[in-house]
Structures are given as C-alpha cells and as structure tokens.
Wavefront OBJ file of the C-alpha trace (Angstrom):
o trace
v -19.596 -4.488 19.035
v -21.018 -3.288 22.338
v -21.046 0.293 23.554
v -17.955 0.105 25.730
v -18.152 3.593 27.154
v -19.728 4.812 30.373
v -19.795 8.483 31.349
v -16.043 8.665 31.899
v -14.547 5.198 31.573
v -14.477 2.045 29.526
v -16.848 -0.063 31.629
v -20.145 -0.345 29.705
v -23.111 1.362 31.296
v -25.053 -1.920 31.144
v -22.546 -3.645 33.429
v -23.742 -4.882 36.807
v -22.604 -7.093 39.652
v -22.835 -10.881 39.611
v -21.977 -13.001 42.653
v -19.983 -12.329 45.788
v -17.973 -14.991 47.642
v -17.253 -15.050 51.368
v -14.733 -17.236 53.146
v -16.504 -18.490 56.270
v -15.786 -20.666 59.265
v -18.917 -22.823 59.414
v -21.564 -23.568 56.808
v -23.654 -25.296 59.471
v -23.868 -21.987 61.316
v -24.449 -19.720 58.334
v -26.675 -21.700 55.963
v -29.765 -21.641 58.242
v -29.405 -17.862 58.599
v -29.125 -17.192 54.870
v -31.949 -19.643 54.111
v -34.467 -18.916 56.871
v -33.816 -15.264 57.699
v -32.744 -13.845 54.346
v -34.798 -16.280 52.257
v -32.208 -17.709 49.859
v -32.415 -21.028 48.042
v -29.395 -23.161 49.009
v -27.314 -25.580 46.963
v -24.663 -27.128 49.180
v -21.623 -29.372 48.908
v -19.264 -30.366 51.714
v -17.352 -27.087 51.645
v -19.425 -24.650 49.569
v -22.947 -23.255 49.640
v -24.386 -21.293 46.719
v -27.238 -18.987 47.686
v -29.747 -18.088 44.981
v -32.993 -16.181 44.512
v -35.286 -17.277 41.704
v -32.463 -19.577 40.524
v -30.108 -16.574 40.237
v -26.890 -17.209 42.233
v -26.085 -14.232 44.460
v -23.766 -15.318 47.296
v -21.174 -18.101 47.543
v -20.027 -19.294 50.969
v -16.701 -21.148 50.982
v -16.038 -23.002 54.218
v -12.528 -22.723 55.654
v -12.730 -23.862 59.294
v -9.105 -22.939 59.995
v -9.355 -19.423 58.550
v -8.917 -16.819 61.293
v -11.483 -14.076 61.830
v -10.790 -10.825 60.033
v -8.357 -8.633 61.946
v -9.618 -5.332 63.353
v -7.273 -3.261 61.162
v -7.848 -5.270 57.967
v -9.586 -3.894 54.882
v -12.505 -5.850 53.492
v -16.270 -6.030 53.447
v -18.380 -3.321 55.059
v -21.510 -4.984 53.729
v -22.875 -6.901 50.776
v -26.146 -5.493 49.503
v -29.008 -7.730 48.429
v -31.347 -5.794 46.142
v -34.974 -6.926 46.084
v -37.308 -5.861 43.261
v -40.239 -4.471 45.269
v -41.093 -2.751 48.520
v -43.272 -5.751 49.359
v -40.185 -7.976 49.193
v -38.405 -5.544 51.517
v -41.349 -5.825 53.909
v -41.101 -9.611 53.828
v -37.364 -9.386 54.520
v -38.036 -7.110 57.485
v -40.560 -9.583 58.908
v -38.119 -12.488 58.591
v -35.298 -10.460 60.145
v -37.468 -9.432 63.089
v -38.525 -13.043 63.612
v -35.089 -14.642 63.339
v -32.266 -12.130 63.728
v -31.346 -8.676 64.996
v -31.870 -5.602 62.825
v -28.908 -3.264 63.315
v -30.151 -0.325 61.254
v -32.612 0.970 58.689
v -32.316 4.012 56.432
v -33.999 6.000 53.709
v -31.195 6.905 51.291
v -33.460 8.935 48.939
v -32.618 6.578 46.069
v -33.444 3.460 48.089
v -34.779 2.084 51.354
v -32.440 -0.223 53.252
v -32.270 -2.653 56.156
v -28.991 -3.566 57.860
v -27.891 -6.581 59.884
v -24.969 -8.972 60.382
v -24.720 -12.679 59.760
v -23.632 -15.011 62.613
v -19.940 -14.538 61.697
v -20.212 -10.753 61.632
v -20.383 -10.083 57.885
v -22.355 -6.929 57.174
v -25.522 -7.281 55.099
v -27.853 -4.744 53.541
v -31.235 -5.638 52.059
v -32.732 -2.847 49.958
v -35.020 -1.864 47.145
v -34.546 1.007 44.715
v -36.981 3.801 44.138
v -37.726 4.467 40.474
v -34.736 6.101 38.811
v -36.941 9.025 37.777
v -37.359 9.827 41.490
v -33.641 9.933 42.328
v -32.467 13.430 43.297
v -29.262 14.824 41.828
v -26.625 17.309 42.898
v -25.801 20.384 40.827
v -22.815 18.590 39.264
v -25.032 15.764 38.000
v -24.002 13.181 40.581
v -26.741 11.368 42.438
v -27.804 12.809 45.796
v -28.027 10.386 48.712
v -28.677 10.802 52.411
v -29.152 8.673 55.521
v -32.582 9.384 56.970
v -34.821 7.397 59.336
v -36.908 4.698 57.662
v -40.561 4.226 58.627
v -40.355 0.512 59.403
v -44.063 0.068 60.117
v -44.870 1.400 56.646
v -42.419 -1.059 55.088
v -43.824 -3.936 57.141
v -47.349 -3.051 55.985
v -46.222 -3.792 52.411
v -45.195 -7.381 53.231
v -46.879 -10.079 51.151
v -46.062 -12.999 53.444
v -43.369 -14.648 51.318
v -40.707 -16.698 53.088
v -38.287 -16.697 50.139
v -36.561 -13.996 48.138
v -38.392 -13.386 44.857
v -37.100 -13.677 41.318
v -35.366 -10.453 40.362
v -33.311 -10.348 43.559
v -29.612 -9.762 42.933
v -26.388 -8.346 44.325
v -27.030 -4.631 43.983
v -23.717 -3.394 45.320
v -20.801 -4.142 47.601
v -19.494 -1.692 50.183
v -15.832 -2.003 51.107
v -13.674 -0.725 53.938
v -10.418 0.448 52.385
v -6.976 1.518 53.539
v -6.594 4.465 51.137
v -9.755 6.096 49.789
v -8.173 8.087 46.970
v -6.206 5.065 45.760
v -9.332 2.890 45.742
v -11.400 5.527 43.944
v -8.658 5.815 41.333
v -8.666 2.042 40.771
v -12.426 1.686 40.406
v -12.831 4.797 38.226
v -9.631 5.432 36.263
v -8.597 1.774 35.842
v -11.823 -0.245 35.952
v -13.866 2.519 34.371
v -16.717 3.131 36.802
v -18.128 6.611 37.345
v -17.874 8.580 40.574
v -21.540 8.921 41.533
v -21.344 10.503 44.982
v -18.589 11.775 47.275
v -20.590 13.965 49.654
v -20.350 11.596 52.630
v -17.267 12.228 54.806
v -14.442 9.748 54.079
v -16.504 7.805 51.541
v -17.167 7.547 47.820
v -19.675 5.679 45.682
v -18.926 4.501 42.142
v -20.929 2.704 39.462
v -21.161 1.620 35.877
v -23.387 4.018 33.964
v -25.820 6.083 36.008
v -26.666 3.645 38.809
v -26.353 5.198 42.281
v -23.503 2.822 43.167
v -22.195 -0.638 42.460
v -19.257 -0.203 44.841
v -19.144 1.829 48.032
v -15.774 2.735 49.556
v -15.158 4.137 53.013
v -12.506 5.028 55.569
v -14.884 5.229 58.524
v -12.825 2.733 60.521
v -9.063 2.537 60.859
v -8.214 -0.125 58.270
v -4.459 -0.200 57.699
v -3.723 -3.576 56.067
v -5.023 -5.332 52.975
v -7.124 -8.483 52.978
v -5.600 -11.811 53.992
v -6.666 -15.445 53.753
v -8.873 -15.037 56.811
v -12.648 -14.902 56.918
v -14.511 -12.314 54.898
v -14.769 -11.315 51.265
v -12.937 -13.496 48.722
v -14.111 -11.971 45.435
v -17.000 -10.371 43.626
v -18.053 -10.346 39.991
v -18.628 -7.481 37.573
v -20.716 -8.662 34.622
v -20.043 -6.982 31.256
v -22.282 -7.378 28.190
v -20.048 -9.420 25.869
v -16.562 -10.545 24.836
v -15.738 -7.228 23.168
v -16.439 -5.348 26.378
v -14.398 -7.850 28.382
v -11.418 -7.335 26.071
v -11.632 -3.546 26.259
v -11.872 -3.440 30.047
v -9.093 -6.024 30.445
v -6.803 -4.017 28.163
v -7.540 -0.822 30.079
v -6.650 -2.483 33.382
v -3.428 -3.855 31.906
v -2.513 -0.470 30.451
v -3.049 1.046 33.901
v -0.381 -1.277 35.271
v -2.532 -3.939 36.919
v -1.858 -7.652 36.605
v -4.865 -9.142 34.784
v -5.373 -12.900 34.520
v -7.522 -13.661 31.504
v -9.427 -16.553 29.956
v -12.011 -16.708 27.170
v -14.862 -15.890 29.546
v -13.293 -13.936 32.409
v -10.606 -11.537 33.550
v -9.426 -11.341 37.150
v -7.722 -8.404 38.849
v -7.136 -7.435 42.476
v -7.926 -3.984 43.821
v -5.396 -1.979 45.890
v -6.402 -3.814 49.079
v -6.125 -7.281 47.554
v -9.829 -7.905 46.933
v -10.325 -10.000 43.809
v -12.590 -8.508 41.140
v -13.757 -11.004 38.524
v -14.947 -9.582 35.211
v -17.231 -12.012 33.399
v -19.446 -11.998 30.318
v -23.211 -11.891 30.623
v -24.986 -15.146 29.804
l 1 2 3 4 5 6 7 8 9 10 11 12 13 14 15 16 17 18 19 20 21 22 23 24 25 26 27 28 29 30 31 32 33 34 35 36 37 38 39 40 41 42 43 44 45 46 47 48 49 50 51 52 53 54 55 56 57 58 59 60 61 62 63 64 65 66 67 68 69 70 71 72 73 74 75 76 77 78 79 80 81 82 83 84 85 86 87 88 89 90 91 92 93 94 95 96 97 98 99 100 101 102 103 104 105 106 107 108 109 110 111 112 113 114 115 116 117 118 119 120 121 122 123 124 125 126 127 128 129 130 131 132 133 134 135 136 137 138 139 140 141 142 143 144 145 146 147 148 149 150 151 152 153 154 155 156 157 158 159 160 161 162 163 164 165 166 167 168 169 170 171 172 173 174 175 176 177 178 179 180 181 182 183 184 185 186 187 188 189 190 191 192 193 194 195 196 197 198 199 200 201 202 203 204 205 206 207 208 209 210 211 212 213 214 215 216 217 218 219 220 221 222 223 224 225 226 227 228 229 230 231 232 233 234 235 236 237 238 239 240 241 242 243 244 245 246 247 248 249 250 251 252 253 254 255 256 257 258 259 260 261 262 263 264 265 266 267 268 269 270 271 272 273 274 275 276 277 278 279 280 281 282 283 284 285
C-alpha cells in the first residue's frame, strides 16, 4: 500500500499533475503556435490536438468552433505552466518566444525562473524551470518563500542550446486559476483534495501542492471573477496523478466524505472544484 499521507492531507506527496485540456476555437490557429513557438510535438485529429514533449502528453486542445470566448467575469485559467528540466531549455524557449510571439512578462520567483505569454486565443502560459529544492527559501512557519523579482533575460538567453523542441522531462508543473471565492477554493484543494498550503503571502492569492513542492495549483482573486466556468473557451480539465489504485481509492473516499460528487472508474476519479473546473485523478502508469 502506498504512503497516502502528505503533510496535512490524504493526497500522496509523490502526486503530480498530468495533462491539461483547453477548449479552443481553432486548431489551425493554435497548433502552429504550440508547435513552433513553444516547441511541442503535435498529434492531431479533426477536432483534437495532443501536445507532447519527449512523447509525454502535456496539453490537449479540443476544438469547439461555436464555443464563445470566456466572459470577463468568469472564473478559469490564469495560466498553465510548462516546466522545463534545465535553464538551457528555458533559454531555448525564450529564443523561440522572441522570434515568434510576444513575451508579456518574466520573473525570478526565488524557487524558479519564469517566462509569461499568451496563446493566440488569450490563454495564459508560463514556461519555467525550478531551482534545486535545496536552494528554495522558506518562511518561519515552514512554508516556501516566493517573490516576483526581475529576471535577467540576457543571462537566460546565454544558456540556450539551440533546440527548437521541448526536451524530454518537460511536463505540466502547475496550473494557476482565477477563482470566485479564494477561501472556498483553498478549502477544496487542501481540506477535500488533500494538498498542502505552501504559500499565502501574496495578496488575494494562495499556492497549494502535494508534498513539499512549491505549488501544483495557484489560486487568485486578482481580477473580479464572479461566475463559475461555462462551456465556453478556456480550461476544460486537468489531471492529478496519484501513485497507485490504493491512493486513488483513499483520495476518492475523502472527497466523497467531504460532500463532493465523485465519478469513479477503475483507473480514474473525477470531481469538480467550487468553480466548476473538472479535476481528474488518475493512476500513474
């Protein structure tokens, strides 16, 4: 049986994110961006594109041409965060972004270095790499310390190796969500799902994770989001990968005991968060 405890909850510390799915208006518009600028491998059907790095699926784009754009007051995705394994890979990403898109921001977060941009339909994207965990600073209460400092882009660019594709080891490091009620969302992801509160020092924001990672899910109230997600464009679902069937059963039971409707199968459990975002719990391969 797996160790099904994290610092405070039932989600195993070894849990991590799997894929994220976006409902989009046009694959013809988005696929070249995700392939040529971000560097993903693409497997495409008529209405779906799966974006991978080193044969690891990271992002799913589901085409829905009639889906309306996300409303201004609607909860949903702040950004999806693509984690690359090295600073050289971050340098390559920066070069591709400068050549083919518009960088909207860049930050040193103490635990990581990050680049920010938007895809052609306005979905927020972060590309980042983590500093060694031994270098992460911590607050007096044991939570991880993070900040938003300027990033020396020329230094990052100097690390670039000249690769046009994302390397093996790239994955979905975290998702950052815009929520309607911060305390309610924190309660769901910590008390019900079993993640740990890792940082709440930013105004109107909180960061939670399985185990001692800096965050797998970011939550903020920086914009006035008053309604839950709809069937419009934006985030459809994201996956949380747990080690095995025992862990899946324990987490599913905890969610059910907390009053959430959990749809289960042999290999997955599906629940929606307070804003209607679908969280899919799956077993590791």
